N, C-alpha and C positions, 0 to 999 in steps of 0.2 A: 607976824606970827600967825594970825588967823589964816592968811593965804597958805602958809606952810602947812597948817594942820589939815586944811581941806584937801590939799593935794593928795595925800595918801588915800584918803577915802575915795576920792574920785578915781584914783588908779585902781583901787580894789573893785569898784563897780565896773570899770572897763574890763578888768581881768575876768570878772564873773561873766560879763556879757560875751567876751571872747570864748570863754569855756563853754557856754551854752551853745554858741554857734558851732563850735568844733564838734560838740557831741551830736548836734542835729545833723551836721555834715556826715559824720561817720555812720549814723543810722541810715541816712539816705543812700549812702554808698553801699552799705550792707544790703539794703532792700533791693537796690538795682542789681547788685551782684547775684542775689538769689534769683531774681527774675531772668537774668541773662544766661547764667551757667546752666546748661542742659543736664538731664539725668545721666548718671554714669552708665554706659552700655554694659550688657552682659559679656563676660569674658568667654572666648572660645577655648576648646581643649588644646593643650599643647601638642607639639609634634610627637613627643615621646609617648603621650597617651594614645594618639592616633595609631602609632606603630604597634602598640600592645594590642590594640583591637584588631588591626588588619592581619596580623600573623595567624591567629586561629582561623580567620576566614579563609586565607589562602590554603592553609593545611587542609581544611575541610573540602575545599574545591579539588585539590590534588588527589586526596583520598577518593573522592567521588569518581574522578576520571580514571584512576588506576582500577577501581572496582569495576567500572564499565568495560575496560579493555580485557580484564581477566574473564569476565562473563562472556564477552564476545568470542574469545579464543577457546575457552574451555567448553562451552556448551556444544559446538559441533562435534568435538572430539569425544565428549561424554556421550553424545547421542549415538556415535558410531560403534561404541562398545556396549553390547547388550548381554545380559546373562543368558545362559542356555535356555532358561524358561521363557525368554522373550525373543527367541530366534525368529527372524523374519526372512522373507524371500528377497532375492536381488531386486525384483520389481518394486516391492514395498519400500526397500531402502532407497531406491532411486527416486521414488515419489516423495519420500520424506526429506531426503537430503539433496534434492535436485539443485543443480547449479547450471548456469548458462555456459555455453561453449560456442565460440566463434570460429568457424573454419573457412578456408578459402572456397571461392565459388566453384572451382574446378575439381574439388574433391568429391568423390562418389563413395557412397557407403557400400560395404560388402557384408553379405550375410555370413554369420559365423557357422562353421560346420563342426562336426564332432572331432575331426582330425586336425582342426586348426589350433588346438592347444594341447599341452603335454599332460600325461597322466599325473595325478596328484595323490593317489593312494597306492598302497602296496599291491593290491589286487590288479589295478589298472596297469601298473608298471610290469608285473609278472605277465599279464596278458599281452602287453605290447612286445615284451621280449620274446615270448613264445611265437608271436606272429612273425617277428623279424627272423628268428631261427628257422621257422618253417619256410619262409620265403627264400632264405639263403640255401637251404637244403634243396628246394625245388629248382633254384637256378643252377646249382651244382649238378643235379641229376640231368637237367636239360642240356648243360654243356657237355656232360659225359656222353649222352645219347647222340648229340651232334657230332662229337669226335668219332664215335663208333660208326656213324653213318658215313662220315668222310672216308674212314679207312675202308669200309665196305665198298664204297663207290670206286676207290682206286684199285681194288682187288676183286672185282666182280667175277672174273673168270677163274679165280684161284679157288681150289677146293678148300673148304673150311675144316675138313676132317683129315687127319693124318693117319694113313693106313698103318696097321700093325706090321712092322717089318723086323725080321730077324737081323740084328745089327752084326751078327757074326758071319752072315752070308758073304760070299765073294763072287766076283764075276766068273762065269764058266770060261775055261780056257787055261792054258799053261804057258803062254808066250810072255816075253818080256813086256810087250805092249798088248793091252786088252781093250775091248770095246767099253766105252763108259756107260752105255745103256744097251739093253737087250731088245726089248719090245718097243719099236719106234717106227715112224714113217719119215723118210727123208723130206726135208722142206727146203727152204731157201738156202743157197750155198754161198760161197765166198764171192763177194762183190755183187751179188744179185740184188736188184732193186736199190741201187745206190751204194752208199758206204756201209759195207757189211764185212767184218773180218773173220767170220766163222761160218759154221753150218748149223742150221736148226734141225733138230731131231725131235719130231712131234711124238708125244706120248700122253698117256693119261696122267692126271695129277696123282702124285704119290708113287710114281714108278721109281724104283731104286736107281741110284747113280753111283758109279764106281770110279776109283782112281785108275787112270789109264796106264800108269807105270809106277815103279817105286820112286819115292821122292820125299821132299820136305814141303809142308804146307807153308806158303808165303802169305796168303790172304784168306781169311774166313770171317765174313761179315754179313750181317742182316741187311745192310744197305751199302752196296758198292756201286754208286753211280747208277747208270741206266741198266746195269746188270741185276739190280735188286739183290736178293740173297745169293751170294756167290762165293766160290772157293777157287784159288789158284794154287797150283803145285809145281815146284821146280824139280826137274829130273836131269839125270845124266845118262843118255842112251847112246851106246856105241861111241862114246867119247864126245858126244855133242851135248850142249846145254839146251834142254828142251823145257818149255813152259806150257802147261795146259790150263785152260780156264773153263769153269762150269757155272753158267749163269741162269738166272730166273728160277732158282729153287724155291720150294715152299718155305714159308716163315717157320722158324723153329725146328727145321729138319736137319740142320748141319750136324754131322757126327765127328767132325775134326776141328782143331783149333790151330791158330798160327804157331809155327815152329814145330808142329808135330810131324814125326816121321811116319809115312804110310807105305803100304805095300801095294803092288799092282793088283787090281780087282777088289780092293778094300772099299766097303760102303762109306760114302762121304756125305750123302744127302738124298733128297727126294725131288722129283720133278714138280715144278710149280709154274706160276706166271707172274712173278714179282718184277718190279722195275718197269722198264719200257717194253712191256709185253702185252699182247692181246689174246694169247691162247697158251695153254699148257705145253711146254716144250723145254728141251735142253739146248741152250746156246753153247756150242763147244768151239773153242779156239786152240790153235797150236802155233807157238812161236819158237823158231829155232835160231839160236845165235842172235836173238833180238829182232828177227825178221818174221813177218807174217807168212805162213804157208797155208796151203789148202788143207784144212783138217780132214775133209772127206777122203781125199786122195791119200793122205798120210795114214789114216786108219786102215784103208783098204790094203795098203802096202805093208803094214807092220802088225796090225792087230790079229790075234789068233786065240 
């Protein structure tokens, strides 16, 4: 019994000893844990927080860049527009707004002249227009003078004055055939000096010319080939068809027109030197039945 009673007490002492050792062990472990475990590090901001901070910074940078671009573009344009009170010369503007220009090495500069640009005001436009009109009028006058000179050169030997002539006058005589001119000197005849189909009756410029017989005017022209101012008349004489020609008359002196009926001795024009002529004279031709005949011999045989 004694052994049995001591056993529980011994067990209690063992349990108490075990309990104290366990407590000391836990304390030792706790102390070692505190010595080994490092301090908790500081926490970094999360990604969301970083994004919230970066966005305003980016916006600020973008706004700064846009403002710089606007200033860069606007300032030169603003500088080019000045109020009237601040008007400057072209040279001053060139100095203020000078920019570099690269050109090819073979390009040469040309000095600007007054006529190298167009008029920009109403006064300058009116002045330019007046100058052009004056130049055009001068050119037209020179052209007209040159034309008159050419005409004068081709009619040097032609009288420029038309004598006063009584257009009702007729050739003296009463025959069916009359002399086409009264005061004259005989010149070159038929076939003389080459191809010549008539007779030249030399006279002063403006001497009256008459129809050699009754007939109808076939040609009346200011320019009839080498004959110059000329008239041709068709007749029927003694049953024969006769045609007479009057060449080299004075310009504007014709008194008859094509298709007109004329009488023997009627005034038809005045002596001149038009066409292929070198002196004042009447070139007179006679054609009978379409054949050339000697006009001088025909006049001598028939005119009265």
